[in-house]
GULOZA-893045 format. One record per residue (C-alpha): y, z, x; residue in one letter; residue number from 1. Coordinates in pm, 1 decimal. Layout:
N
{{Y,Z,X},A,NUM},
...
This chain:
368
{{479.9,-1298.0,3340.7},M,1},
{{601.4,-1058.0,3070.5},T,2},
{{339.7,-850.1,2919.3},Y,3},
{{565.2,-641.5,2700.7},Y,4},
{{840.8,-691.8,2449.1},N,5},
{{1202.8,-580.6,2557.6},P,6},
{{1282.6,-219.0,2482.2},E,7},
{{1566.9,-129.5,2246.0},P,8},
{{1891.2,-7.8,2412.4},P,9},
{{1871.1,353.6,2502.1},F,10},
{{2119.1,587.6,2671.1},Q,11},
{{2043.8,943.6,2794.5},H,12},
{{2164.3,1172.9,2527.2},G,13},
{{2069.3,962.3,2246.5},D,14},
{{1919.1,1165.4,1943.4},Q,15},
{{1557.2,1108.0,1906.6},L,16},
{{1416.6,1067.1,1556.3},K,17},
{{1092.3,1085.8,1377.7},V,18},
{{998.1,753.8,1199.9},G,19},
{{802.4,727.5,886.3},I,20},
{{640.4,375.2,841.1},L,21},
{{541.0,285.6,479.2},L,22},
{{282.9,6.7,505.2},A,23},
{{148.1,-219.2,235.0},N,24},
{{-62.3,-542.3,219.2},L,25},
{{230.7,-790.5,201.4},G,26},
{{349.2,-1101.2,-4.4},T,27},
{{465.1,-1447.5,24.8},P,28},
{{838.7,-1518.7,65.4},D,29},
{{854.8,-1751.2,-235.6},A,30},
{{627.1,-1845.0,-522.6},P,31},
{{560.0,-2188.6,-368.7},T,32},
{{259.9,-2346.9,-203.5},G,33},
{{459.4,-2402.2,112.1},A,34},
{{524.1,-2023.8,135.4},A,35},
{{171.7,-1935.0,20.4},L,36},
{{1.9,-2132.7,279.5},R,37},
{{93.8,-1928.1,595.2},P,38},
{{72.2,-1610.3,406.8},Y,39},
{{-289.4,-1682.5,314.4},L,40},
{{-382.1,-1808.5,647.3},R,41},
{{-262.5,-1488.1,806.3},Q,42},
{{-418.9,-1265.3,531.5},F,43},
{{-745.6,-1457.1,518.3},L,44},
{{-787.7,-1480.3,889.3},S,45},
{{-799.0,-1108.0,942.1},D,46},
{{-1155.9,-992.7,1004.6},T,47},
{{-1088.1,-687.0,806.4},R,48},
{{-1052.8,-872.9,500.2},V,49},
{{-1318.7,-1148.2,546.7},V,50},
{{-1629.7,-1045.0,780.2},E,51},
{{-1801.7,-1398.5,769.1},I,52},
{{-1869.2,-1538.5,1116.8},P,53},
{{-1555.8,-1714.5,1230.1},R,54},
{{-1693.5,-2056.6,1303.2},A,55},
{{-1810.8,-2073.9,941.5},I,56},
{{-1524.7,-1910.5,799.3},W,57},
{{-1261.9,-2145.6,1000.5},W,58},
{{-1407.5,-2470.6,815.3},F,59},
{{-1416.6,-2277.9,478.2},I,60},
{{-1045.1,-2145.0,523.3},L,61},
{{-895.5,-2461.2,660.3},N,62},
{{-1097.0,-2727.7,485.8},G,63},
{{-1110.9,-2577.6,139.4},I,64},
{{-912.5,-2261.2,68.4},I,65},
{{-584.3,-2370.0,231.3},L,66},
{{-612.3,-2696.0,68.7},V,67},
{{-665.5,-2582.5,-267.2},I,68},
{{-555.5,-2224.5,-327.9},R,69},
{{-183.7,-2222.3,-220.7},P,70},
{{-76.9,-2437.6,-529.0},K,71},
{{-301.4,-2239.1,-772.0},K,72},
{{-172.5,-1904.5,-615.6},S,73},
{{202.7,-2019.9,-623.9},A,74},
{{167.4,-2095.1,-996.9},E,75},
{{43.3,-1745.8,-1065.4},K,76},
{{313.7,-1587.2,-851.2},Y,77},
{{574.2,-1771.9,-1053.1},A,78},
{{457.0,-1611.1,-1369.5},M,79},
{{518.4,-1254.2,-1234.1},V,80},
{{807.9,-1318.1,-995.7},W,81},
{{1116.9,-1097.7,-1031.6},M,82},
{{1478.4,-1211.6,-995.7},P,83},
{{1485.8,-986.3,-679.0},E,84},
{{1171.5,-1133.1,-544.5},G,85},
{{795.3,-1049.6,-532.0},S,86},
{{701.4,-743.6,-746.7},P,87},
{{512.9,-561.7,-464.3},L,88},
{{807.6,-628.3,-233.4},S,89},
{{1061.7,-507.9,-477.7},V,90},
{{886.6,-192.7,-586.6},H,91},
{{793.6,-112.2,-211.6},A,92},
{{1153.7,-168.8,-96.0},Q,93},
{{1262.6,93.9,-376.3},K,94},
{{998.1,336.5,-280.8},Q,95},
{{1122.2,310.9,65.9},T,96},
{{1492.0,397.4,-36.7},Q,97},
{{1372.7,674.1,-278.1},L,98},
{{1147.3,844.9,-32.9},L,99},
{{1446.7,828.6,232.7},R,100},
{{1642.7,1012.1,-31.9},G,101},
{{1394.2,1273.1,-121.0},F,102},
{{1308.1,1350.1,236.8},L,103},
{{1665.3,1397.6,322.7},A,104},
{{1664.6,1697.5,50.4},Q,105},
{{1387.4,1852.7,253.7},K,106},
{{1431.5,1758.4,611.4},I,107},
{{1744.2,1840.8,798.8},K,108},
{{1626.0,1724.3,1151.5},S,109},
{{1681.2,1324.9,1240.6},P,110},
{{1443.0,1084.0,1069.3},F,111},
{{1416.4,730.7,948.7},A,112},
{{1201.1,555.2,692.9},V,113},
{{1114.0,169.8,706.2},E,114},
{{876.9,-56.3,527.6},L,115},
{{612.4,-280.4,702.5},G,116},
{{353.8,-537.5,559.5},M,117},
{{38.1,-614.0,730.0},S,118},
{{87.1,-978.2,629.0},Y,119},
{{409.1,-1163.6,554.5},G,120},
{{771.2,-1005.8,557.3},N,121},
{{890.6,-754.3,648.8},P,122},
{{629.4,-766.8,913.4},S,123},
{{495.4,-459.9,1104.3},M,124},
{{658.8,-570.3,1410.6},Q,125},
{{1014.9,-573.7,1247.1},S,126},
{{960.7,-234.9,1090.6},A,127},
{{844.4,-74.8,1405.5},I,128},
{{1138.6,-236.3,1594.8},D,129},
{{1380.2,-93.3,1338.6},K,130},
{{1239.6,252.7,1402.5},L,131},
{{1241.1,222.8,1765.4},R,132},
{{1604.8,93.7,1753.8},A,133},
{{1684.3,410.4,1591.4},Q,134},
{{1520.5,607.8,1884.2},H,135},
{{1218.7,714.3,1682.9},C,136},
{{972.9,856.5,1951.9},D,137},
{{729.9,966.3,1687.3},R,138},
{{607.7,761.2,1386.5},I,139},
{{398.2,861.0,1098.0},L,140},
{{202.9,544.7,941.1},V,141},
{{184.1,595.2,570.7},F,142},
{{-44.8,319.2,425.6},P,143},
{{33.0,291.6,65.5},L,144},
{{-345.5,279.2,-18.9},Y,145},
{{-479.0,602.3,-189.6},P,146},
{{-824.9,525.8,-114.0},Q,147},
{{-928.6,427.7,245.4},Y,148},
{{-1107.9,92.2,301.8},A,149},
{{-1153.7,-92.6,632.1},A,150},
{{-1005.6,-395.7,447.5},S,151},
{{-676.1,-219.4,369.3},S,152},
{{-613.6,111.9,550.2},T,153},
{{-781.1,6.7,869.1},A,154},
{{-598.8,-338.1,853.7},S,155},
{{-267.3,-153.8,860.5},V,156},
{{-353.9,37.3,1161.3},M,157},
{{-481.2,-271.4,1333.0},D,158},
{{-131.0,-445.3,1267.7},A,159},
{{46.9,-125.0,1406.1},V,160},
{{-161.9,-108.2,1713.1},F,161},
{{-127.6,-482.0,1779.4},R,162},
{{258.5,-408.0,1793.5},V,163},
{{194.6,-119.2,2020.3},L,164},
{{-11.6,-334.3,2251.5},L,165},
{{299.7,-521.5,2345.8},K,166},
{{514.9,-197.6,2390.0},T,167},
{{589.9,-55.7,2702.9},R,168},
{{731.0,278.6,2584.0},N,169},
{{506.3,361.3,2302.5},Q,170},
{{588.4,612.9,2043.3},P,171},
{{354.9,896.4,1936.9},A,172},
{{159.6,792.0,1644.8},I,173},
{{12.6,988.3,1338.2},R,174},
{{-159.2,821.8,1044.1},S,175},
{{-233.9,912.9,688.1},I,176},
{{-592.9,814.0,636.2},R,177},
{{-625.3,856.3,254.2},S,178},
{{-497.3,1070.4,-31.2},Y,179},
{{-739.0,972.3,-308.4},H,180},
{{-788.7,1327.2,-411.2},D,181},
{{-444.2,1479.2,-324.2},H,182},
{{-332.7,1692.1,-607.9},P,183},
{{19.5,1541.5,-613.6},A,184},
{{-120.6,1186.4,-630.6},Y,185},
{{-354.0,1284.3,-916.4},I,186},
{{-81.0,1455.3,-1092.8},S,187},
{{151.8,1156.9,-1054.6},A,188},
{{-131.2,948.0,-1225.1},L,189},
{{-163.3,1189.1,-1501.0},V,190},
{{179.1,1203.3,-1583.0},Q,191},
{{206.8,825.8,-1580.1},S,192},
{{-77.4,815.6,-1836.3},V,193},
{{45.3,1081.3,-2049.4},H,194},
{{389.5,926.8,-2063.9},K,195},
{{254.6,602.7,-2181.8},Y,196},
{{16.3,765.0,-2449.1},W,197},
{{304.9,971.6,-2602.1},E,198},
{{489.1,628.8,-2671.8},I,199},
{{188.4,419.4,-2758.1},N,200},
{{-96.5,649.7,-2867.3},G,201},
{{-437.1,710.7,-2717.9},K,202},
{{-685.6,411.5,-2666.4},P,203},
{{-1052.5,402.7,-2757.2},S,204},
{{-1139.0,406.6,-2386.0},K,205},
{{-924.5,421.4,-2075.3},L,206},
{{-1060.0,167.4,-1797.6},V,207},
{{-979.0,238.0,-1431.6},M,208},
{{-1015.8,-47.9,-1238.6},S,209},
{{-995.1,-62.8,-847.6},F,210},
{{-982.2,-348.7,-614.8},H,211},
{{-1342.7,-461.0,-522.4},G,212},
{{-1489.0,-509.4,-192.8},V,213},
{{-1839.0,-664.5,-93.0},P,214},
{{-2121.2,-420.9,-149.1},K,215},
{{-2228.8,-462.1,221.4},A,216},
{{-1928.2,-266.1,319.5},H,217},
{{-2042.3,35.3,128.9},L,218},
{{-2387.4,4.8,311.1},A,219},
{{-2207.5,-29.8,652.6},S,220},
{{-2035.4,317.5,602.4},G,221},
{{-1704.0,230.4,428.7},D,222},
{{-1619.5,537.5,219.4},P,223},
{{-1404.6,330.5,-31.7},Y,224},
{{-1656.4,318.3,-321.2},H,225},
{{-1697.0,702.9,-313.2},C,226},
{{-1316.6,759.8,-294.5},Q,227},
{{-1262.3,542.9,-603.4},C,228},
{{-1535.0,726.3,-795.7},H,229},
{{-1362.6,1072.4,-703.7},K,230},
{{-1017.6,944.3,-798.2},T,231},
{{-1156.6,838.6,-1131.8},A,232},
{{-1346.7,1164.1,-1192.3},R,233},
{{-1035.4,1385.5,-1101.2},L,234},
{{-801.7,1182.1,-1329.5},L,235},
{{-1038.8,1185.0,-1612.9},A,236},
{{-1099.7,1576.4,-1580.6},E,237},
{{-720.1,1627.2,-1557.0},A,238},
{{-659.5,1410.4,-1879.0},L,239},
{{-935.4,1600.6,-2047.8},G,240},
{{-1152.5,1294.8,-2122.1},L,241},
{{-1518.8,1285.5,-2188.8},S,242},
{{-1758.5,1077.1,-2004.0},K,243},
{{-1749.8,817.5,-2310.6},D,244},
{{-1389.0,800.5,-2305.2},E,245},
{{-1343.5,614.5,-1966.2},Y,246},
{{-1507.6,359.8,-1747.3},L,247},
{{-1454.9,274.0,-1383.7},L,248},
{{-1480.2,-99.4,-1281.7},A,249},
{{-1387.6,-316.9,-984.0},F,250},
{{-1181.0,-623.4,-987.7},Q,251},
{{-1100.3,-930.5,-781.1},S,252},
{{-1437.5,-1029.6,-685.1},R,253},
{{-1431.2,-1337.8,-429.3},F,254},
{{-1723.0,-1543.7,-303.3},G,255},
{{-2083.1,-1537.1,-409.1},K,256},
{{-2207.1,-1212.3,-234.5},Q,257},
{{-2258.0,-908.6,-447.5},E,258},
{{-1952.8,-680.3,-459.6},W,259},
{{-1911.1,-316.9,-590.1},L,260},
{{-2013.2,-295.8,-963.5},K,261},
{{-1950.4,-283.4,-1245.8},P,262},
{{-1726.9,-593.1,-1223.9},Y,263},
{{-1430.7,-571.0,-1437.5},L,264},
{{-1461.5,-908.4,-1620.0},A,265},
{{-1810.6,-812.2,-1730.3},A,266},
{{-1703.6,-472.0,-1843.3},T,267},
{{-1406.6,-629.1,-2043.4},L,268},
{{-1645.7,-891.5,-2205.4},T,269},
{{-1895.4,-610.8,-2305.3},D,270},
{{-1605.9,-399.5,-2455.2},L,271},
{{-1486.8,-705.6,-2635.7},G,272},
{{-1819.6,-789.1,-2787.0},K,273},
{{-1861.8,-413.0,-2887.5},A,274},
{{-1527.7,-472.4,-3117.6},K,275},
{{-1357.2,-191.2,-2937.7},T,276},
{{-1042.4,-137.3,-3127.0},K,277},
{{-822.5,-72.3,-2816.1},R,278},
{{-847.2,-31.2,-2441.2},I,279},
{{-600.6,79.6,-2181.4},D,280},
{{-630.0,-40.5,-1818.3},V,281},
{{-490.0,147.3,-1540.8},I,282},
{{-528.3,58.0,-1152.9},C,283},
{{-522.5,386.7,-950.2},P,284},
{{-563.3,206.9,-625.5},G,285},
{{-226.7,40.0,-636.4},F,286},
{{105.3,217.3,-563.0},S,287},
{{309.2,-82.0,-663.2},S,288},
{{248.4,-349.0,-928.5},D,289},
{{185.8,-691.9,-771.8},C,290},
{{19.5,-1018.4,-848.9},L,291},
{{-321.6,-862.6,-894.1},E,292},
{{-215.2,-607.3,-1159.4},T,293},
{{32.1,-812.4,-1330.4},L,294},
{{-144.8,-1141.8,-1362.4},E,295},
{{-530.4,-1068.7,-1306.4},E,296},
{{-540.3,-723.0,-1506.1},I,297},
{{-242.8,-745.3,-1759.0},A,298},
{{-306.2,-1103.3,-1842.2},M,299},
{{-616.6,-1243.3,-1757.7},E,300},
{{-799.9,-910.8,-1840.5},G,301},
{{-635.4,-918.0,-2188.0},K,302},
{{-758.7,-1273.5,-2243.9},H,303},
{{-1136.7,-1189.1,-2140.1},I,304},
{{-1112.0,-893.1,-2366.7},F,305},
{{-966.9,-1040.9,-2662.4},Q,306},
{{-1152.2,-1364.4,-2659.6},S,307},
{{-1468.6,-1179.2,-2673.3},N,308},
{{-1364.4,-991.0,-3005.9},G,309},
{{-1171.7,-682.1,-2874.1},G,310},
{{-871.1,-553.9,-3032.2},G,311},
{{-557.9,-416.4,-2865.9},E,312},
{{-532.6,-436.2,-2483.1},Y,313},
{{-283.0,-242.7,-2273.6},N,314},
{{-206.1,-228.4,-1899.7},Y,315},
{{-65.2,98.7,-1784.9},I,316},
{{186.8,0.0,-1489.2},P,317},
{{130.8,135.1,-1144.6},A,318},
{{314.0,426.6,-1023.6},L,319},
{{609.0,225.4,-869.0},N,320},
{{933.5,424.8,-852.9},E,321},
{{814.0,710.0,-1090.6},N,322},
{{976.9,1031.1,-994.9},D,323},
{{629.9,1196.7,-988.0},A,324},
{{502.0,946.8,-743.3},W,325},
{{806.5,968.7,-511.3},I,326},
{{771.9,1353.0,-516.7},H,327},
{{388.3,1301.3,-446.2},A,328},
{{494.5,1086.2,-152.0},M,329},
{{729.0,1324.8,-22.9},T,330},
{{478.6,1605.0,-32.7},E,331},
{{203.5,1403.4,138.6},I,332},
{{456.8,1285.3,406.8},A,333},
{{568.6,1645.5,471.8},L,334},
{{229.8,1767.4,506.6},E,335},
{{155.6,1498.8,789.4},N,336},
{{486.5,1559.1,959.2},L,337},
{{437.9,1930.6,1025.6},Q,338},
{{571.2,2016.5,1374.3},G,339},
{{772.1,1702.0,1392.2},W,340},
{{1045.9,1774.1,1139.4},V,341},
{{1231.2,2081.8,1035.5},S,342},
{{1413.8,2197.9,723.9},P,343},
{{1654.2,2372.4,954.7},E,344},
{{1870.4,2189.3,1204.4},W,345},
{{2174.8,2272.2,1380.8},D,346},
{{2386.2,1964.7,1443.7},T,347},
{{2639.4,2109.3,1683.8},A,348},
{{2344.9,2266.5,1908.3},Q,349},
{{2167.2,1934.4,1905.7},A,350},
{{2486.5,1735.7,2012.7},K,351},
{{2526.3,1987.3,2298.7},K,352},
{{2174.5,1967.5,2407.3},D,353},
{{2208.1,1575.9,2394.4},A,354},
{{2520.2,1604.6,2612.0},E,355},
{{2352.6,1829.1,2858.1},M,356},
{{2050.7,1584.2,2884.3},T,357},
{{2290.8,1312.5,2963.7},K,358},
{{2475.9,1505.4,3241.8},L,359},
{{2144.4,1598.3,3388.9},R,360},
{{2028.6,1238.9,3401.9},A,361},
{{2365.1,1131.2,3539.5},Q,362},
{{2330.7,1399.4,3816.0},A,363},
{{1998.6,1243.8,3905.2},L,364},
{{2154.3,898.0,3935.6},G,365},
{{2131.4,749.2,3588.9},A,366},
{{2395.9,491.2,3491.2},K,367},
{{2376.5,565.5,3127.4},Q,368},
């Protein structure tokens, strides 16, 4: 019986590297019901995402949700799908490429950067396989979630360690827990908002909307609620906003249980009925635009606000490939890579050391 996956090819003297694993939620492969069904099954089967008792949830998931939701979700994905693919995947791939380039300006020692998704493709298994094939014996896991939540950041770590459970020669692992209050992240948000306002003017109110989670998670010790509020406060302070110039809300409620409040839909309804002239909505918990920001926030949110009497409605795009955000990612990564990478690297000496390692191994009987 084989308990572990095969190890990648390795020869004594191969140059070891440090790996940076960017991790995000995931996306279906296509905007079709056939592609949505396995993606939703994997996503909604995760106990980090849905904490309902498994026996009950199995019947709900397989008897109702996976029968009805794939077609409806596919229609929504089709509205935001890009020529290159899913928005989240397109932006995350570009972030990976840009971070690789930015780090190359700071790091001389060998490193590699790959993207992995908790659900769908590219899978966490494929991303870790790529890093290990490049001889990465140390990996920094960089979840693209600024605020920690068990349903997001912890699900990334679960996916990583599920891969490592089947790995014989495990790499050393570091992880970034959160960066909800990191100065570089807040600065990137501020620059994004300022740039938008320079072109479009300032709104009556700025609505900061975060993905919601059940209120029970907060009561059970999840720090997500507190971290969202801190991000909102720091962003408002950096923008010089008074308390009546911005609001915080939570979106994407699912099911009948109480979730974190205030709910975005109710907030937009109230702002509309108050005849608010203009609101801008930003989602500081998303590093990349995706179905949730482009359809639920930019489209559905606008309909709710304006159908209740509101005026102009604007969605401020996620950080995506903004230079300020890639600089922030670079800074956050470097802080967590201390001791693993170096701005100074002697390639000739490294080659000599690798050759000596190979000769010593051969002297001890190694064939490679």
